[in-house]
C-alpha positions in Angstrom: -65.8 -28.6 55.3 -64.8 -27.5 51.8 -65.2 -23.9 50.6 -64.1 -22.5 47.2 -63.3 -18.9 46.3 -63.3 -18.3 42.5 -61.4 -15.1 42.1 -61.3 -13.2 38.8 -58.1 -11.2 38.4 -57.7 -8.1 36.2 -61.2 -6.7 36.8 -61.4 -3.2 35.2 -58.6 -3.9 32.7 -61.0 -3.3 29.7 -64.8 -3.0 29.3 -64.7 -6.6 27.9 -63.0 -7.9 31.0 -65.5 -6.1 33.2 -68.5 -7.6 31.3 -66.9 -11.0 31.1 -66.2 -11.1 34.9 -69.8 -10.0 35.7 -71.2 -12.6 33.4 -69.0 -15.3 35.0 -70.4 -14.2 38.4 -74.1 -13.7 37.5 -74.3 -16.9 35.3 -71.4 -18.9 36.7 -69.2 -19.6 39.7 -67.0 -16.5 40.0 -67.5 -15.3 43.6 -64.8 -12.7 43.9 -62.8 -10.3 41.8 -59.8 -8.0 42.1 -59.7 -4.6 40.4 -56.8 -3.1 38.4 -57.7 0.3 39.8 -55.4 2.2 37.4 -57.0 0.9 34.2 -59.5 3.1 32.4 -62.4 0.7 32.8 -61.9 0.3 36.6 -64.2 3.0 37.8 -67.1 2.1 35.6 -66.5 -1.6 36.4 -66.8 -0.9 40.2 -70.0 1.0 39.7 -71.4 -1.8 37.6 -70.4 -4.4 40.1 -72.0 -2.5 43.0 -75.2 -2.1 41.0 -75.5 -5.4 39.2 -73.5 -7.8 41.4 -73.8 -6.8 45.1 -72.8 -10.3 46.2 -69.5 -10.2 44.3 -66.6 -9.7 46.7 -64.5 -6.9 45.2 -60.9 -6.5 46.2 -57.8 -4.7 44.8 -55.4 -6.3 42.3 -52.2 -4.3 43.4 -50.3 -3.4 40.3 -46.6 -2.6 40.5 -45.6 -4.0 37.1 -47.1 -4.1 33.6 -45.6 -1.0 32.0 -48.4 1.4 33.1 -48.3 4.6 35.0 -48.3 4.6 38.9 -51.0 6.2 41.1 -48.3 8.1 42.9 -46.4 11.1 41.4 -43.7 9.4 39.3 -41.0 11.5 41.0 -42.0 10.0 44.3 -41.5 6.4 43.1 -38.4 6.6 40.8 -37.2 3.1 41.6 -40.6 1.5 41.3 -41.6 3.4 38.1 -38.4 4.6 36.4 -39.3 7.2 33.7 -42.8 7.3 35.1 -43.7 3.7 34.0 -43.8 0.4 35.9 -41.4 -2.3 34.7 -42.8 -5.1 32.5 -43.1 -7.9 35.1 -42.0 -9.1 38.5 -38.8 -10.5 37.1 -37.8 -7.1 35.8 -38.0 -5.5 39.3 -34.7 -4.7 41.0 -33.7 -7.0 43.9 -34.2 -4.2 46.3 -37.0 -1.5 46.3 -37.3 1.3 48.8 -40.1 0.4 51.3 -41.4 4.0 51.3 -42.0 3.8 47.5 -43.8 0.5 47.7 -45.9 1.8 50.7 -46.8 5.0 48.9 -48.0 3.3 45.7 -50.0 0.5 47.4 -51.6 3.0 49.7 -52.4 5.3 46.8 -54.1 2.5 44.9 -56.2 1.5 47.9 -57.2 5.2 48.3 -58.4 5.4 44.7 -60.4 2.2 45.2 -62.1 3.6 48.3 -63.0 6.9 46.7 -64.7 5.1 43.8 -66.3 2.2 45.7 -67.1 4.1 48.8 -65.7 1.3 50.9 -62.5 -0.6 51.4 -61.5 -3.5 49.2 -62.7 -6.9 50.4 -59.1 -8.3 50.0 -55.7 -7.8 48.3 -53.8 -9.7 45.8 -51.2 -8.6 43.2 -50.5 -8.5 39.5 -47.8 -10.9 38.4 -47.7 -12.0 42.1 -45.4 -9.0 42.8 -46.4 -9.3 46.5 -44.0 -12.2 46.7 -41.0 -9.9 45.9 -38.7 -9.7 48.9 -39.0 -5.9 49.1 -42.7 -5.8 48.4 -43.9 -8.6 50.7 -43.1 -6.9 54.1 -44.9 -3.7 53.0 -47.8 -5.6 51.6 -48.2 -7.5 54.9 -47.9 -4.3 56.9 -50.6 -2.5 54.9 -52.9 -5.5 54.9 -52.5 -6.0 58.7 -53.1 -2.3 59.4 -56.3 -2.4 57.4 -57.3 -5.9 58.5 -57.7 -7.0 54.9 -57.6 -10.7 53.8 -54.9 -11.5 51.2 -54.0 -14.1 48.6 -51.3 -16.5 49.5 -49.8 -17.5 46.1 -47.6 -20.3 47.5 -47.2 -22.3 50.7 -44.3 -20.2 52.0 -46.3 -17.0 51.6 -49.2 -18.6 53.3 -47.1 -19.5 56.3 -45.6 -16.0 56.5 -48.9 -14.2 56.1 -50.5 -16.3 58.8 -47.6 -15.8 61.1 -48.3 -12.1 60.7 -51.9 -12.6 61.7 -53.5 -12.2 58.2 -56.5 -14.1 56.9 -55.6 -16.2 53.9 -57.2 -19.2 52.1 -55.8 -22.6 52.9 -55.0 -23.5 49.3 -54.2 -21.6 46.1 -55.1 -23.1 42.7 -53.5 -21.5 39.7 -53.6 -24.1 37.0 -56.9 -23.0 35.5 -54.9 -20.8 33.1 -53.8 -21.1 29.5 -53.7 -24.7 28.4 -55.1 -25.6 31.8 -58.3 -23.7 31.2 -60.3 -26.7 30.2 -63.5 -28.4 31.5 -61.5 -31.5 32.4 -59.0 -29.6 34.5 -61.7 -27.5 36.2 -63.7 -30.6 37.1 -60.5 -32.3 38.3 -59.6 -29.4 40.6 -63.1 -29.4 42.1 -63.2 -33.2 42.6 -59.8 -33.1 44.3 -60.5 -30.0 46.4 -59.0 -30.5 49.9 -60.7 -29.6 53.1 -60.6 -26.0 54.1 -60.9 -22.9 51.9 -59.3 -22.9 48.5 -58.8 -20.0 46.1 -59.1 -20.7 42.3 -57.6 -17.9 40.3 -59.2 -17.2 36.9 -59.1 -14.5 34.2 -62.5 -14.2 32.4 -63.1 -11.5 29.8 -64.6 -10.8 26.4 -61.9 -10.0 23.8 -62.6 -6.3 23.0 -60.4 -4.2 20.8 -58.4 -2.8 23.7 -57.7 -6.2 25.2 -56.6 -7.6 21.8 -54.2 -4.6 21.5 -52.7 -4.7 25.0 -52.7 -8.4 26.1 -51.3 -11.7 25.0 -54.0 -13.5 26.9 -57.1 -12.9 25.0 -59.0 -15.8 23.4 -58.3 -17.9 26.5 -60.3 -15.4 28.6 -63.4 -16.0 26.5 -62.9 -19.7 26.9 -62.8 -19.2 30.7 -66.1 -17.5 30.6 -67.7 -20.4 28.9 -66.2 -22.9 31.3 -67.0 -20.9 34.4 -70.6 -20.6 33.3 -71.0 -24.3 32.5 -74.2 -25.3 34.3 -72.7 -28.7 35.2 -70.1 -27.1 37.4 -72.5 -25.8 40.1 -74.1 -29.2 40.1 -70.6 -30.8 40.7 -70.0 -28.4 43.6 -73.3 -29.4 45.1 -72.6 -33.1 44.8 -69.2 -32.6 46.4 -70.7 -30.5 49.2 -68.5 -27.5 48.3 -69.7 -24.1 49.4 -68.9 -21.2 47.0 -67.8 -18.1 48.9 -66.0 -14.8 48.5 -62.9 -13.4 50.3 -65.3 -11.5 52.5 -66.3 -14.8 54.1 -62.8 -15.6 55.4 
């Protein structure tokens, strides 16, 4: 049996990302998305997803990097958000972070999601794969286990550890559909070579609105991803290969 989750990261980052993700779901193969709950378009994006795309699995894209403001009071997460702002990326994080700060921030983001959506997230993953950080991973696991939430396994070591802790994760993680790898040929190759089990394909669809152009270095590529994810030949290929398209809620 082969099943494929096509998860759109960064949902809610800008209105263009929201619209592009919904288009790639309604007209294409995106089956799941994770919300950047701290971004200004997140609340409206969740409302639109619930109204227009009830079959889209909607999870939380945990953000602990990227330079934005935390959900928690900045004074309560001084190591995670020095000066009231997250550090740029996972590489910029200190080697050790206090578990209570990580727990407080992840829990706060889940709480915001639940207030807006009126339900828990379908699953968790993380911006810049910060859940792989040695100080973040144990807390990430603890919270996901307590809430019985499926999670992304961004590499084989993480998958082994997450399953050891009793968490539901896909069998495989496909991350090459990005940047120069966001091509029709690569997408077809990934589908044709899909192994048995459940695979997650990470993607980043979005329309390049003014805010995205101003705040992101990954812009034109997002529009190209929409085109490819909505290519009518791709669902036909899935059918020929006997691959079932599912969301994280089906794990």
